[in-house]
C-alpha positions as CSV (number, residue, x, y, z in Angstrom):
1,M,-37.9,-21.6,-61.6
2,S,-37.3,-19.1,-64.4
3,I,-34.7,-19.4,-67.3
4,L,-32.6,-16.7,-65.6
5,T,-32.5,-18.4,-62.2
6,K,-31.7,-21.8,-63.8
7,S,-29.0,-20.2,-66.0
8,M,-27.2,-18.5,-63.1
9,K,-26.4,-21.8,-61.5
10,K,-24.1,-22.5,-64.4
11,N,-20.5,-21.3,-64.8
12,A,-21.4,-19.1,-67.8
13,V,-24.5,-17.2,-68.7
14,I,-23.8,-15.0,-71.8
15,L,-25.6,-11.8,-72.5
16,Q,-24.9,-10.5,-76.0
17,K,-24.8,-6.9,-75.1
18,P,-24.8,-4.2,-77.8
19,S,-21.6,-2.1,-77.8
20,G,-23.6,1.1,-77.7
21,I,-25.2,0.0,-74.5
22,I,-21.9,-0.9,-72.9
23,A,-20.4,2.5,-73.6
24,I,-22.9,4.5,-71.7
25,R,-22.7,7.6,-69.6
26,V,-25.1,7.1,-66.6
27,D,-25.0,7.1,-62.8
28,L,-25.7,3.5,-61.8
29,N,-24.4,1.7,-58.7
30,T,-23.3,-1.9,-58.6
31,I,-26.7,-3.3,-57.9
32,Q,-28.4,-1.3,-60.7
33,R,-25.8,-2.3,-63.2
34,K,-26.3,-6.0,-62.4
35,F,-30.1,-5.6,-62.4
36,Y,-30.0,-3.8,-65.8
37,N,-28.0,-6.6,-67.3
38,A,-30.6,-9.1,-66.0
39,L,-33.4,-7.0,-67.6
40,L,-31.6,-7.0,-70.9
41,Y,-31.0,-10.7,-70.7
42,T,-34.7,-11.4,-69.9
43,A,-35.9,-9.1,-72.8
44,K,-33.4,-10.7,-75.3
45,Q,-34.6,-14.2,-74.5
46,D,-38.2,-13.2,-75.1
47,L,-37.4,-11.3,-78.2
48,K,-35.8,-14.5,-79.7
49,K,-39.3,-16.0,-79.5
50,D,-41.3,-13.0,-80.5
51,I,-39.5,-10.1,-82.2
52,N,-42.5,-7.8,-81.8
53,K,-42.9,-8.2,-78.0
54,N,-42.9,-5.0,-76.1
55,E,-43.6,-6.0,-72.5
56,F,-41.3,-8.3,-70.4
57,T,-41.7,-9.9,-67.0
58,V,-39.2,-11.0,-64.4
59,T,-39.5,-11.7,-60.7
60,L,-37.5,-9.8,-58.1
61,T,-36.1,-13.2,-56.9
62,D,-34.7,-13.7,-60.4
63,L,-33.0,-10.3,-60.4
64,K,-31.4,-10.9,-57.1
65,T,-29.6,-14.0,-58.4
66,M,-27.4,-11.4,-60.1
67,L,-26.2,-10.1,-56.8
68,R,-24.0,-13.0,-55.8
69,K,-22.2,-15.7,-57.8
70,D,-23.8,-18.5,-55.9
71,G,-27.3,-17.3,-56.7
72,E,-28.4,-16.7,-53.2
73,A,-31.1,-14.0,-52.8
74,D,-31.2,-11.5,-50.1
75,K,-34.7,-10.9,-48.6
76,N,-34.6,-7.1,-48.2
77,N,-37.1,-6.6,-51.0
78,S,-37.9,-2.9,-50.2
79,Y,-34.3,-1.9,-50.6
80,Y,-34.0,-3.5,-54.1
81,I,-37.4,-2.2,-55.2
82,A,-36.1,1.3,-54.4
83,K,-33.0,0.7,-56.5
84,L,-35.2,-0.5,-59.4
85,K,-37.3,2.7,-59.1
86,E,-34.2,4.8,-59.2
87,L,-33.1,2.8,-62.3
88,K,-36.3,3.7,-64.0
89,R,-35.6,7.4,-63.6
90,K,-32.1,7.2,-65.1
91,D,-31.4,8.7,-68.5
92,A,-28.3,7.6,-70.3
93,E,-26.0,8.9,-73.1
94,Y,-25.3,5.9,-75.4
95,N,-22.4,4.9,-77.6
96,I,-20.1,7.5,-76.1
97,L,-17.0,5.8,-77.6
98,G,-18.6,5.7,-81.0
99,K,-17.9,2.1,-81.7
100,D,-21.4,1.1,-82.7
101,Q,-21.9,2.7,-86.2
102,N,-24.2,0.3,-87.8
103,D,-27.8,0.9,-89.2
104,W,-29.1,1.0,-85.7
105,D,-27.1,3.9,-84.3
106,I,-28.1,4.3,-80.7
107,E,-26.1,7.4,-79.8
108,G,-28.2,9.9,-77.9
109,I,-30.1,10.3,-74.7
110,V,-32.7,7.7,-73.7
111,S,-34.3,6.2,-70.6
112,L,-32.8,2.9,-69.7
113,V,-36.3,1.6,-68.8
114,S,-39.3,3.2,-70.5
115,D,-41.9,1.6,-68.3
116,L,-41.8,-0.2,-64.9
117,R,-44.5,-1.8,-62.9
118,I,-44.0,-3.6,-59.7
119,K,-46.6,-6.0,-58.3
120,K,-46.5,-7.7,-54.9
121,H,-48.6,-10.7,-54.0
122,K,-50.5,-9.9,-50.8
123,K,-50.2,-13.4,-49.4
124,T,-46.9,-14.8,-50.7
125,D,-44.9,-11.4,-50.9
126,R,-43.8,-12.6,-54.4
127,V,-42.7,-9.5,-56.3
128,V,-43.1,-9.4,-60.1
129,I,-41.6,-6.7,-62.3
130,T,-43.1,-5.9,-65.7
131,F,-41.0,-3.6,-67.8
132,E,-40.6,-2.1,-71.3
133,L,-37.5,-0.9,-73.0
134,A,-37.2,2.1,-75.3
135,N,-37.5,1.0,-79.0
136,I,-33.9,2.1,-79.8
137,I,-32.6,-0.3,-77.1
138,K,-34.9,-3.1,-78.1
139,R,-33.8,-2.8,-81.7
140,A,-30.2,-2.9,-80.7
141,L,-30.8,-6.1,-78.8
142,I,-32.1,-7.9,-81.9
143,D,-30.2,-6.2,-84.7
144,P,-28.6,-9.1,-86.7
145,E,-25.8,-6.8,-88.0
146,G,-25.2,-5.2,-84.6
147,I,-21.9,-5.2,-82.7
148,Y,-22.1,-7.2,-79.5
149,A,-20.0,-8.2,-76.6
150,N,-20.3,-11.6,-74.9
151,I,-20.9,-10.6,-71.2
152,N,-20.8,-13.5,-68.7
153,L,-23.4,-12.6,-66.2
154,V,-22.0,-15.2,-63.7
155,I,-18.7,-13.3,-63.6
156,V,-20.5,-9.9,-63.3
157,A,-22.5,-11.3,-60.4
158,G,-19.3,-12.0,-58.6
159,L,-17.9,-8.5,-59.0
160,K,-18.2,-6.1,-56.1
161,S,-17.3,-2.8,-57.7
162,R,-19.2,-0.8,-60.3
163,Y,-15.9,0.2,-61.8
164,A,-14.8,-3.4,-62.1
165,I,-18.1,-4.2,-64.0
166,I,-17.6,-1.2,-66.3
167,L,-14.0,-2.2,-67.1
168,Y,-14.9,-5.9,-67.5
169,E,-17.6,-5.0,-70.1
170,L,-15.3,-2.6,-71.9
171,I,-12.6,-5.3,-72.2
172,K,-15.2,-7.8,-73.5
173,D,-16.4,-5.3,-76.0
174,Y,-12.9,-5.2,-77.5
175,E,-12.2,-8.9,-76.9
176,K,-10.6,-9.6,-80.3
177,V,-8.9,-6.3,-80.9
178,Q,-6.9,-3.8,-78.9
179,I,-8.8,-1.4,-76.7
180,P,-8.2,2.0,-78.4
181,E,-6.5,4.7,-76.5
182,M,-9.1,7.0,-75.1
183,T,-9.1,10.5,-73.7
184,I,-9.3,11.0,-69.9
185,E,-12.5,12.9,-70.6
186,D,-14.1,9.9,-72.3
187,F,-12.8,7.6,-69.5
188,R,-14.4,9.8,-66.9
189,K,-17.7,9.7,-68.9
190,L,-17.6,6.0,-69.2
191,F,-16.8,5.4,-65.5
192,N,-19.2,8.2,-64.4
193,V,-16.5,10.1,-62.5
194,E,-16.6,13.4,-64.3
195,N,-17.3,15.3,-61.0
196,K,-15.2,13.0,-58.7
197,Y,-11.5,12.6,-58.0
198,P,-10.2,15.6,-60.0
199,K,-6.6,14.7,-59.1
200,M,-5.0,11.8,-60.9
201,P,-3.6,10.1,-57.8
202,D,-7.2,9.9,-56.4
203,L,-8.6,8.7,-59.7
204,K,-6.0,5.9,-59.7
205,R,-6.5,5.0,-56.0
206,W,-10.3,4.9,-56.0
207,V,-11.2,3.9,-59.5
208,L,-8.5,2.5,-61.7
209,E,-6.4,0.4,-59.4
210,P,-9.3,-1.2,-57.4
211,A,-11.1,-2.2,-60.6
212,I,-8.0,-3.7,-62.2
213,R,-7.1,-5.5,-59.0
214,E,-10.5,-7.0,-58.7
215,L,-10.5,-8.3,-62.2
216,N,-6.9,-9.6,-62.1
217,E,-7.6,-11.5,-58.8
218,N,-10.9,-13.0,-59.9
219,E,-10.3,-16.7,-60.7
220,N,-13.1,-16.8,-63.2
221,V,-11.7,-13.9,-65.3
222,D,-9.3,-15.4,-67.9
223,F,-7.3,-12.3,-68.6
224,L,-5.0,-9.8,-66.9
225,V,-5.4,-6.1,-67.5
226,S,-3.0,-3.2,-67.0
227,Y,-3.0,0.5,-68.1
228,E,-0.7,3.3,-69.1
229,L,-1.4,7.0,-68.6
230,K,-0.2,9.5,-71.2
231,K,0.6,13.2,-70.9
232,T,0.3,16.1,-73.1
233,G,2.7,18.6,-71.6
234,K,2.3,18.2,-67.8
235,T,-1.3,17.1,-67.9
236,Y,-2.6,13.5,-68.2
237,T,-4.8,13.5,-71.2
238,H,-5.1,9.9,-72.4
239,I,-5.3,6.3,-71.0
240,K,-4.5,3.0,-72.7
241,F,-5.6,-0.4,-71.4
242,Y,-3.6,-3.6,-72.2
243,V,-5.1,-7.1,-71.9
244,K,-3.4,-10.4,-72.0
245,P,-4.4,-14.0,-71.2
246,K,-3.9,-15.1,-67.6
247,P,-1.0,-17.5,-67.1
248,K,-1.6,-21.0,-65.6
249,K,0.6,-20.1,-62.6
250,V,-1.7,-17.2,-61.7
251,K,-4.7,-19.5,-62.0
252,L,-3.2,-22.0,-59.7
253,E,-2.4,-19.3,-57.1
254,Q,-6.0,-18.0,-57.3
255,Q,-7.3,-21.5,-56.7
256,A,-5.2,-21.8,-53.6
257,K,-6.4,-18.4,-52.6
258,K,-10.0,-19.6,-53.0
259,V,-9.4,-22.3,-50.4
260,I,-8.1,-19.7,-47.9
261,E,-11.1,-17.4,-48.7
262,L,-13.5,-20.2,-47.9
263,E,-11.9,-20.7,-44.5
264,V,-12.1,-16.9,-43.9
265,K,-15.8,-16.9,-45.0
266,E,-16.6,-19.3,-42.1
267,N,-14.7,-17.3,-39.5
268,D,-16.4,-14.0,-38.6
269,E,-13.5,-12.9,-36.3
270,A,-11.0,-13.3,-39.1
271,K,-13.2,-11.3,-41.5
272,K,-13.4,-8.4,-39.0
273,L,-9.7,-8.5,-38.4
274,L,-8.8,-8.5,-42.1
275,A,-11.1,-5.6,-42.6
276,L,-8.7,-3.5,-40.5
277,I,-5.9,-4.1,-42.9
278,P,-5.5,-1.7,-45.9
279,S,-7.2,-3.2,-49.0
280,E,-4.0,-3.6,-51.0
281,Y,-2.7,-6.1,-48.4
282,R,-5.7,-7.8,-46.8
283,R,-6.3,-10.3,-49.7
284,R,-2.7,-11.5,-50.0
285,N,-2.4,-15.2,-49.1
286,N,0.5,-14.7,-46.7
287,I,-1.4,-12.0,-44.7
288,V,-4.6,-14.0,-44.6
289,S,-2.8,-17.1,-43.5
290,L,-0.9,-15.1,-40.8
291,V,-4.2,-13.8,-39.4
292,L,-5.9,-17.1,-39.5
293,G,-3.0,-19.0,-37.8
294,S,-2.3,-16.4,-35.1
295,L,-5.9,-15.8,-34.3
296,K,-6.2,-19.4,-32.9
297,E,-3.2,-18.9,-30.8
298,N,-3.4,-15.4,-29.5
299,G,-7.1,-14.3,-29.7
300,K,-9.0,-11.6,-31.5
301,E,-8.2,-8.6,-29.3
302,Y,-4.5,-9.2,-29.3
303,I,-4.3,-9.6,-33.1
304,K,-6.5,-6.5,-33.5
305,A,-4.1,-4.4,-31.4
306,Q,-1.1,-5.6,-33.4
307,I,-2.8,-5.0,-36.8
308,E,-3.8,-1.4,-35.8
309,Y,-0.3,-0.7,-34.5
310,A,1.2,-2.0,-37.8
311,V,-1.3,0.0,-39.9
312,N,-0.4,3.2,-38.1
313,K,3.3,2.6,-38.7
314,L,2.5,1.9,-42.4
315,K,0.6,5.2,-42.7
316,A,3.5,7.1,-41.1
317,G,5.8,5.7,-43.7
318,K,8.0,3.9,-41.1
319,I,7.9,0.4,-42.5
320,K,8.8,-1.1,-45.9
321,S,7.3,-4.6,-45.8
322,F,3.9,-4.6,-44.1
323,S,3.5,-8.4,-44.1
324,A,7.0,-8.9,-42.4
325,Y,6.3,-6.1,-39.9
326,L,2.9,-7.5,-39.0
327,K,4.4,-10.9,-38.5
328,N,7.0,-9.6,-36.1
329,A,4.4,-7.4,-34.3
330,I,2.3,-10.5,-33.6
331,E,5.3,-12.5,-32.5
332,K,6.9,-9.8,-30.3
333,D,3.8,-7.8,-29.2
334,Y,4.9,-4.4,-30.7
335,A,1.6,-2.9,-29.7
336,G,2.2,-3.6,-26.0
337,Y,-1.3,-5.0,-25.8
338,E,-3.1,-5.0,-22.4
339,E,-6.7,-5.0,-21.3
340,V,-8.1,-1.6,-20.3
341,D,-11.2,-0.3,-18.5
342,I,-13.2,2.5,-19.9
343,D,-14.4,5.0,-17.3
344,F,-16.0,7.7,-19.5
345,V,-16.6,8.5,-23.1
346,T,-18.6,11.1,-25.0
347,P,-20.4,10.9,-28.4
348,E,-17.6,12.9,-30.0
349,D,-15.2,10.0,-29.2
350,A,-17.0,8.0,-31.9
351,V,-15.5,10.1,-34.7
352,G,-12.9,8.0,-36.4
353,Y,-14.5,4.7,-35.4
354,R,-14.0,2.1,-38.0
355,G,-16.0,-1.1,-37.8
356,Y,-19.1,-3.0,-38.7
357,I,-22.4,-1.1,-38.6
358,T,-25.8,-2.4,-39.5
359,Y,-27.1,0.1,-42.0
360,E,-30.0,-0.2,-44.4
361,G,-30.4,-3.8,-43.3
362,K,-26.9,-4.8,-44.0
363,E,-23.7,-5.1,-42.0
364,R,-21.2,-2.8,-43.6
365,Y,-17.6,-1.8,-42.7
366,I,-17.8,1.9,-42.4
367,E,-16.0,4.8,-40.7
368,I,-17.7,7.5,-38.6
369,A,-16.2,10.6,-40.2
370,H,-18.2,13.4,-38.5
371,I,-21.1,14.0,-36.2
372,E,-23.6,16.8,-35.8
373,I,-26.1,17.4,-33.0
374,E,-29.7,17.5,-34.0
375,E,-31.6,19.3,-31.3
376,P,-35.3,18.2,-30.7
377,E,-38.0,20.8,-31.5
378,E,-40.7,21.8,-29.1
379,Q,-43.8,19.9,-30.0
380,G,-46.1,20.5,-27.0
381,I,-46.6,18.2,-24.0
382,G,-44.8,14.8,-24.2
383,Y,-42.5,15.6,-27.1
384,D,-39.4,13.5,-27.5
385,R,-36.6,15.3,-25.6
386,E,-33.9,12.9,-26.6
387,R,-31.1,14.5,-28.6
388,K,-30.3,12.9,-32.0
389,Y,-27.0,12.9,-33.8
390,L,-26.4,13.1,-37.6
391,V,-23.4,10.8,-38.3
392,R,-21.5,10.9,-41.6
393,L,-20.6,7.4,-42.7
394,D,-17.7,6.9,-45.0
395,D,-17.0,3.7,-46.9
396,V,-13.7,2.3,-45.6
397,E,-13.1,0.4,-48.9
398,T,-13.4,3.4,-51.3
399,G,-13.2,6.4,-49.0
400,E,-16.5,7.7,-50.5
401,L,-19.2,9.4,-48.5
402,V,-22.0,6.9,-47.9
403,T,-24.6,9.1,-46.3
404,W,-25.7,10.9,-43.1
405,W,-27.2,8.5,-40.5
406,R,-29.6,9.6,-37.8
407,V,-28.7,7.8,-34.6
408,S,-29.4,7.9,-30.9
409,E,-27.0,9.0,-28.3
410,K,-27.0,5.6,-26.7
411,K,-26.0,3.9,-30.0
412,L,-23.3,6.5,-30.6
413,L,-21.8,6.0,-27.2
414,E,-21.4,2.3,-28.0
415,F,-19.3,3.2,-30.9
416,A,-17.4,5.8,-28.9
417,K,-16.5,3.2,-26.2
418,R,-15.1,0.9,-28.8
419,N,-13.1,3.7,-30.3
420,V,-11.6,4.7,-27.0
421,E,-10.7,1.1,-26.3
422,R,-8.9,0.9,-29.6
423,R,-7.0,4.1,-29.0
424,K,-6.0,3.1,-25.4
425,T,-4.8,-0.2,-26.7
426,R,-2.6,1.6,-29.2
427,K,-1.4,3.8,-26.3
428,E,-2.7,6.9,-28.0
429,M,-4.6,8.1,-24.9
């Protein structure tokens, strides 16, 4: 067992990460950000022993300990190898906030990983990654006069959003001083959303508020963060983050919440029902307790109908307190739930379906937003005559486009049937 794997079983594994490497402008997803921190940690441990070392080695199993707080490793190696290869091709602009102004100024464009080799043992399937870092990054890791932030990799491993990781590292980078007010332009660079969410309400909804909520609700994070947007004229031009220690009362509430979350974790039906509830409500203790308690008494389909009915009312702006309305809906059957038979559906009925779909080897909660017919081409005798469909999957959590998925008509009809059932239950058909 490597140093990294052993370390991740602890409550804290600290990476002293150079400020210039925190303030980077680069397109990395959540997995790649966690992997890159693991590569830096591995390199830094080796450089403590040999300052002249250029080549570093880590197993894929070690890297995957960064993906979950408990250190469990997923077995889908090909997917993670692909993410590593993408990481190798990434160039980054460093030190975009200009904090790191020491002798080792690392501002500029550089590859995050200068060399990457992946070896897979033919008999054991053990995957070993050998990598090198650009000299400018390596020097920053070992500079005795450099500016560093103490990044707890155990906390990072437990974060689900790339934006939460970026914000956490930014806050740790200014741990002992106030985070300076920054321009919206610099904020967009740092969070890699220069070409996304041009309207401020969307930027708040999909980037700022989810990241802040995730950090504030994380029991291992010992601070609370808030923000203020500032205008020049009628345009938002600056943003200021505020950080304060987390009160004991909040910590106790989060500990109670953890007990409830453990109960949900062991209940697949509860997880699927909670996924139907808007993200700003689904993690509240009263909502979770309501679903868990009523599920045992009324059954999954009944609760599902009431949740969807209440969510529709919420979207229509007809209710003030979602939790109170949902409670009454469950008690009084607002949805008018009844079993229905489905006689006929078409693939087009799948549009709007929200639910769990096995995609890229993982079960994800995704919405079918649009479908296109992909006609087969003539390829001579015996060619496949089955029509295929291109399905656009949207992430229900973030609203972002995930990808186009090529799927058979049979599979699409399965989703269509579920969608028609849902609409009939809500009396929309």
